[in-house]
C-alpha positions in Angstrom: -25.8 1.0 40.6 -24.4 -1.9 42.6 -22.9 -1.5 46.1 -21.8 -3.7 49.0 -24.2 -3.0 51.9 -24.2 -4.1 55.6 -27.3 -5.9 56.7 -26.3 -7.5 60.0 -23.4 -9.2 61.7 -21.5 -11.2 59.0 -24.1 -10.3 56.4 -22.7 -8.2 53.5 -24.7 -8.2 50.2 -24.4 -6.8 46.7 -27.5 -4.6 46.3 -28.9 -2.4 43.6 -29.1 1.2 45.0 -29.7 4.7 43.5 -26.7 6.3 41.9 -25.5 9.3 44.1 -26.2 12.8 43.1 -24.7 16.2 43.9 -26.1 17.5 47.1 -23.8 20.4 47.9 -22.0 22.7 45.5 -18.7 21.5 46.9 -19.5 17.8 46.0 -18.1 15.6 43.3 -19.3 12.3 41.9 -16.6 9.7 41.2 -17.0 6.5 39.2 -15.1 3.9 41.2 -12.4 2.0 39.4 -10.8 0.3 42.4 -11.7 -0.1 46.1 -10.4 -2.2 48.9 -11.6 -4.0 52.0 -9.9 -2.8 55.1 -9.3 -4.4 58.5 -11.4 -1.7 60.0 -14.3 -2.9 57.8 -14.2 -6.1 59.8 -15.1 -4.2 63.0 -18.3 -3.3 61.1 -18.7 -6.8 59.6 -18.6 -8.4 63.1 -21.0 -5.8 64.4 -18.6 -4.4 67.0 -18.9 -0.8 65.9 -22.0 1.0 67.3 -24.2 3.1 65.0 -24.5 0.7 62.0 -27.8 0.6 60.2 -29.1 -2.0 57.8 -28.4 -1.0 54.2 -25.3 1.1 55.0 -22.9 1.2 52.0 -19.4 0.0 53.1 -15.9 1.0 52.1 -13.4 3.8 52.7 -10.5 3.0 50.4 -11.7 4.0 46.9 -10.3 5.7 43.8 -11.8 6.4 40.4 -12.7 9.0 37.7 -14.5 12.2 38.3 -17.8 12.3 36.4 -19.5 15.3 37.8 -18.6 18.3 40.0 -20.5 20.9 41.9 -20.5 24.5 40.9 -18.1 25.5 43.7 -15.5 22.8 43.0 -12.4 24.5 41.6 -9.6 21.9 41.6 -11.3 18.9 39.9 -12.7 18.4 36.5 -14.7 15.7 34.8 -12.2 13.0 33.7 -9.7 13.6 36.5 -8.3 10.4 38.0 -8.4 10.6 41.8 -7.6 8.7 45.0 -10.1 9.6 47.8 -9.0 9.8 51.5 -11.2 8.0 54.0 -11.3 11.1 56.1 -13.8 13.8 55.1 -12.4 17.2 56.0 -13.7 20.7 55.4 -10.3 22.4 55.0 -11.4 25.5 56.9 -11.8 24.7 60.6 -9.1 25.1 63.2 -8.1 21.4 63.0 -7.9 21.3 59.2 -5.9 24.5 59.2 -3.4 22.8 61.5 -3.2 19.7 59.3 -5.2 17.6 61.8 -7.7 16.5 59.1 -9.1 13.5 60.9 -10.3 15.8 63.7 -12.3 18.1 61.4 -15.0 20.0 63.3 -17.5 20.3 60.5 -18.0 17.0 58.6 -19.8 14.8 61.1 -23.5 15.5 60.9 -23.9 13.2 63.9 -21.3 15.0 66.1 -23.5 14.9 69.2 -23.7 11.1 68.9 -19.9 10.8 68.8 -19.4 13.4 71.6 -21.6 11.3 74.0 -18.9 8.6 74.1 -15.7 10.5 73.1 -16.3 14.0 74.6 -15.8 15.5 71.1 -16.5 14.4 67.6 -13.7 13.6 65.0 -14.2 14.0 61.3 -16.8 12.1 59.3 -15.6 9.0 57.5 -16.7 7.3 54.4 -18.5 4.0 54.8 -18.3 3.8 58.5 -21.0 3.9 61.2 -23.5 6.7 61.8 -21.5 7.7 64.9 -19.0 9.0 62.4 -21.4 10.5 59.9 -23.2 7.7 58.2 -21.7 8.6 54.8 -22.1 6.1 51.9 -18.9 4.3 51.3 -16.8 3.5 48.2 -17.4 -0.2 47.8 -19.8 0.7 45.0 -19.9 1.8 41.4 -20.2 5.5 42.2 -19.4 7.7 45.3 -20.5 11.2 46.3 -17.4 13.0 47.6 -18.1 16.0 49.9 -15.6 18.9 50.1 -14.1 17.6 46.9 -11.4 20.3 46.8 -10.0 19.2 50.1 -10.0 15.4 49.9 -9.1 13.7 46.6 -5.6 13.8 45.1 -5.2 13.8 41.3 -3.1 11.0 39.7 -1.6 12.5 36.6 1.0 9.8 35.9 0.6 6.4 34.3 0.8 4.6 37.7 -1.7 1.8 37.9 -4.7 2.0 40.3 -3.2 -0.7 42.4 0.0 1.3 42.9 -1.8 4.4 44.2 -5.1 3.0 45.7 -3.7 2.7 49.2 -3.0 6.4 49.5 -6.7 6.4 50.5 -5.9 5.0 53.9 -3.4 2.2 54.8 -0.2 3.6 53.4 -0.6 7.0 55.1 -1.9 5.2 58.2 1.2 3.0 58.4 3.4 6.0 57.7 1.8 8.2 60.3 2.1 5.2 62.8 5.8 5.2 62.2 6.0 9.0 62.5 4.0 8.9 65.7 6.5 6.4 67.1 9.1 9.1 66.8 11.6 6.8 65.2 15.2 8.0 65.2 18.3 6.5 63.6 19.6 3.4 65.3 16.2 2.7 66.9 14.8 -0.8 67.4 11.1 -0.8 66.4 8.6 -3.6 67.2 5.4 -3.7 65.2 2.5 -5.8 66.5 0.3 -7.0 63.6 1.4 -7.8 60.1 -1.8 -6.9 58.3 -1.9 -4.2 55.7 -1.3 -1.3 58.1 1.5 -3.2 59.9 3.2 -3.9 56.5 3.3 -0.2 55.7 4.4 0.7 59.2 7.3 -1.7 58.8 8.3 -0.3 55.5 7.9 3.3 56.8 10.1 2.5 59.9 12.9 1.4 57.5 12.4 4.6 55.5 12.7 6.7 58.7 16.1 5.2 59.6 15.3 2.4 62.0 18.3 0.2 62.7 16.2 -2.9 63.5 12.5 -3.7 62.9 10.7 -6.7 64.5 7.3 -7.8 63.4 4.9 -9.8 65.5 1.9 -11.9 64.3 0.8 -15.6 64.1 -0.4 -15.8 60.4 2.3 -17.4 58.4 1.8 -15.5 55.1 1.7 -12.2 57.0 5.0 -13.0 58.8 6.5 -14.1 55.5 5.5 -10.9 53.8 6.9 -8.8 56.7 10.2 -10.8 56.6 10.6 -9.7 53.0 10.8 -6.0 53.9 14.6 -5.2 54.3 16.0 -7.2 57.2 12.8 -7.4 59.2 12.9 -10.0 62.0 9.6 -11.8 62.9 8.1 -13.4 66.0 5.2 -15.9 65.8 3.5 -15.1 69.1 1.7 -18.5 69.0 5.1 -20.2 69.4 7.3 -17.7 71.3 6.9 -15.6 74.3 7.1 -12.1 72.8 8.3 -10.3 75.9 11.0 -12.9 76.6 12.1 -12.9 72.9 12.4 -9.1 72.9 14.3 -8.9 76.2 16.7 -11.6 75.0 17.4 -9.8 71.7 17.8 -6.3 73.2 19.9 -7.2 76.2 17.0 -6.6 78.5 16.4 -3.0 77.3 13.3 -3.5 75.1 12.4 -1.9 71.8 12.7 1.9 71.6 9.5 2.2 69.7 6.4 0.0 69.7 3.5 0.1 67.2 0.1 -1.4 67.8 -1.2 -2.1 64.3 -3.8 -4.5 65.5 -6.4 -2.5 67.5 -9.6 -3.8 69.0 -9.9 -7.5 67.9 -6.6 -8.7 69.2 -5.9 -12.4 69.9 -3.8 -14.1 72.6 -2.2 -17.5 72.5 -3.4 -18.4 76.0 -7.0 -17.7 75.3 -8.8 -20.7 73.7 -11.8 -18.7 72.4 -12.3 -15.2 71.1 -14.1 -13.1 73.7 -17.3 -11.3 72.8 -15.8 -7.9 73.8 -14.3 -6.1 70.8 -11.6 -4.1 72.7 -9.1 -6.7 73.9 -6.0 -5.5 75.7 -3.5 -8.1 74.7 -1.4 -6.1 72.4 -1.4 -3.0 74.6 -0.4 -5.0 77.6 2.5 -6.7 75.8 3.7 -3.5 74.1 3.7 -1.5 77.3 5.5 -4.3 79.1 8.1 -4.7 76.4 8.8 -1.1 75.4 12.0 0.3 76.9 11.8 3.0 79.6 11.2 6.4 78.1 10.2 4.8 74.8 7.2 5.6 72.5 4.0 3.6 71.9 2.2 4.4 68.6 -1.4 3.2 68.2 -2.8 3.3 64.7 -5.0 0.2 65.5 -8.7 1.1 65.8 -10.3 0.8 69.2 -14.0 1.2 69.7 -14.6 2.0 73.4 -12.9 1.2 76.7 -10.2 -1.4 77.3 -10.2 -3.4 80.5 -7.0 -4.2 82.3 -5.1 -1.4 80.6 -1.7 -1.3 82.4 -1.7 2.4 83.3 0.8 1.9 86.2 3.5 0.5 84.0 2.8 3.1 81.3 3.2 5.9 83.8 6.1 4.5 85.7 8.1 3.7 82.6 7.6 7.2 81.3 6.2 6.1 78.0 4.9 8.5 75.4 1.7 7.4 73.6 0.6 8.8 70.2 -2.6 7.6 68.6 -5.3 8.7 66.2 -7.1 8.3 62.9 -4.9 9.3 60.1 -4.6 12.9 58.8 -4.6 11.5 55.3 -4.6 14.8 53.4 -1.4 15.9 55.1 0.5 12.9 53.6 -0.9 12.5 50.1 1.6 14.5 48.1 4.8 13.4 49.8 3.7 9.7 49.8 2.7 9.8 46.2 6.2 11.1 45.5 7.7 8.0 47.2 5.6 5.8 44.9 6.6 7.7 41.8 10.3 7.5 42.8 10.1 3.8 43.2 10.9 3.9 47.0 7.8 1.6 47.7 5.4 -0.5 45.7 2.1 -0.6 47.6 0.6 -3.1 45.2 2.9 -5.9 46.6 0.5 -6.6 49.5 -2.6 -7.3 47.4 -4.0 -10.8 47.7 -6.6 -11.4 46.3 -8.5 -9.4 43.7 -12.1 -9.6 42.8 -15.3 -7.8 41.7 -18.1 -6.3 43.7 -20.0 -9.5 43.1 -17.2 -11.3 44.9 -17.3 -8.9 47.8 -19.5 -10.9 50.3 -17.3 -14.1 49.8 -14.1 -12.1 50.1 -15.3 -10.4 53.3 -15.7 -13.9 54.8 -12.3 -15.0 53.5 -10.6 -11.9 54.9 -12.4 -12.2 58.2 -11.4 -15.8 58.6 -7.8 -15.1 57.4 -8.0 -17.9 54.8 -6.5 -18.5 51.4 -3.4 -16.3 52.1 -5.7 -13.3 52.2 -3.8 -10.1 53.2 -5.4 -7.3 51.3 -8.5 -7.5 49.1 -9.0 -5.2 46.1 -12.2 -5.0 44.2 -12.9 -3.6 40.7 -16.5 -2.5 40.3 
């Protein structure tokens, strides 16, 4: 089969690799019909994430048709159409039983490697580094899915692949970001980053009853897309001082809830070059400074290690609440599928552009360089 594999920094190739096989009786094999390139994949593409090895198959946002199941798989059958969460979860450990699926104790075979830097290991992830399991990803023609009764959600309607694909990651991630922000009616919510996760965080904030949503970015097409969601206001941080704008527009109080949907590779208008360090503090500094006293900071953006110049004093003195984490995707699949079926949201609206696996290396470069109005890439193997 063909798959997109990581070879080195900025070097993703389409390679021929063996088709996956059942290894455990709880596995399933899925033929991929649609898969996406995620902003988190760019951390791998740029070689910021430790634990990558040459030849690793990328991708953690896939869906497709079940073609084979292990003898202990009860909920799936050949021919089922499924979306596959990026988190691999056993369903039986303490964390899974408490709906904390991204913290599963059992699915990272390299747990000791993760614990060296984090203290504990989170769940294994598809198509990520060996620090988080080294599992083959879904930017391929076929994928082995461990714990197949716990992860995939069956799509039994006539919804298109593009309408449901983002249940694999970015729609639940944006929704959980808004939920972690503890949004209440009449709140003002500021979202840093109008990439795919930011777009879903914005829409989720409106669904949760926000009175005002403000989106912050510098990419024109991303700001334009954000502005199209309800009455979202936008700030181009390359032109306006974000803190001053927010203070002027909130009578000096600041947003009630702030969401960092950027993560490690943040940019700053006053920095002429992009630093070599992946974990840049610009968004965190600005969000902590801007958030109202007693407000909430939600961090769905992925960070890799430590962040220098983290403003812990302001964070503590302003009594801010911080909620962060990889998404507990399985906990959100059914309710969010219902929002799509009911027409409350159309996730496919953010797709630009589409391609095949063969287009993958070129589209990685386009996405990384933020060219050609590229917001969210979907590939059809």
